[in-house]
C-alpha positions in Angstrom: -20.5 104.1 33.8 -21.7 101.1 35.6 -24.3 103.2 37.9 -27.3 103.0 35.7 -27.0 99.8 35.7 -27.2 99.4 39.3 -29.5 98.6 42.0 -29.7 101.5 43.9 -31.3 99.8 47.2 -28.1 97.0 47.4 -25.7 99.0 46.7 -26.7 101.4 49.5 -26.8 97.7 51.4 -23.6 97.0 50.1 -21.9 100.8 51.2 -23.7 99.9 54.9 -21.6 96.1 55.4 -18.3 97.8 53.8 -19.0 100.6 56.1 -18.5 103.3 53.7 -20.4 106.6 54.1 -21.1 109.8 52.0 -17.8 111.8 53.7 -15.8 108.7 52.3 -17.0 108.6 48.8 -16.5 112.7 49.1 -13.3 112.3 50.1 -12.5 109.1 47.9 -13.7 111.1 44.6 -10.8 114.0 45.2 -7.9 110.9 44.2 -4.6 112.8 44.5 -6.8 115.7 45.3 -6.6 118.2 48.0 -2.8 117.0 48.8 -0.8 119.8 49.7 1.8 119.3 46.6 4.9 121.0 49.6 3.8 117.9 51.3 3.5 115.7 48.6 5.8 112.8 50.0 5.2 112.9 53.7 4.4 109.3 55.1 1.2 111.1 56.4 -0.5 112.4 52.8 0.8 108.5 51.7 -1.7 107.5 53.9 -4.8 109.9 52.9 -4.2 109.0 49.4 -4.0 105.3 50.1 -7.1 105.0 52.2 -8.7 107.2 49.1 -7.6 104.2 46.6 -9.0 101.5 49.5 -12.4 103.1 49.5 -12.6 103.6 46.0 -12.0 100.0 45.6 -14.1 99.3 47.8 -16.3 101.1 45.5 -16.2 99.1 42.6 -16.5 96.2 44.9 -20.4 97.0 45.8 -20.9 98.4 41.8 -20.9 95.1 41.1 -22.2 93.6 43.9 -25.4 95.4 43.9 -24.8 94.6 39.7 -28.6 92.6 38.9 -28.1 89.4 38.0 -31.3 87.5 36.9 -29.5 84.8 34.3 -31.6 86.1 31.2 -30.1 88.2 28.1 -30.3 91.4 29.6 -27.3 90.4 32.3 -25.5 90.5 29.2 -25.8 93.8 28.7 -24.7 95.0 32.1 -22.0 92.1 32.6 -20.1 93.4 29.7 -20.1 96.4 30.0 -19.1 95.8 33.7 -16.2 94.4 33.0 -15.3 96.5 29.9 -15.7 98.9 33.0 -12.9 96.5 34.9 -10.5 96.0 32.6 -10.5 99.8 31.4 -9.4 99.6 35.5 -7.2 97.2 35.0 -5.2 98.8 33.1 -5.0 102.4 34.7 -3.8 100.4 37.5 -1.4 99.0 35.4 -0.3 102.0 34.5 -0.2 103.9 38.0 2.1 101.0 39.6 4.6 101.5 36.5 4.7 104.6 37.1 5.1 104.1 40.7 8.2 101.2 39.9 9.5 104.0 37.5 9.7 106.8 40.3 10.9 103.7 43.1 13.5 102.5 41.6 14.6 106.2 40.4 14.7 107.0 44.3 16.8 104.1 44.9 19.2 104.9 42.0 19.8 108.6 43.8 20.3 107.1 47.0 22.5 104.8 46.0 24.1 107.4 44.1 24.6 109.6 47.6 25.5 105.9 49.7 28.7 106.0 47.1 29.3 109.7 47.0 28.9 110.4 50.9 29.0 106.9 52.8 28.5 106.5 56.3 31.4 106.3 58.6 31.1 104.7 61.8 
């Protein structure tokens, strides 16, 4: 959505500053994709997903930094689009956080139920 509004030279410079390489961009674009379904809950897979989303956050930052800002009226259109995109991302992040909290609550309840059923003997 923001791509046509960005200064491409500035974007590449910010990618360099924030250490984002082309292969990082390809990896980050996979999101949850490419994660082995059988291995979905391992620490390694969580780290891979965390790294991808960290890269995406840095990409968003670089995109915002590379938006031209001259103080003219044309800037209002660019930044209005950027604000709408950030609001959309904020809603997605909120939904993801709620889903994660729900999953963690379910896991905690399951763990507590298992503990009550099979208490540890010392």
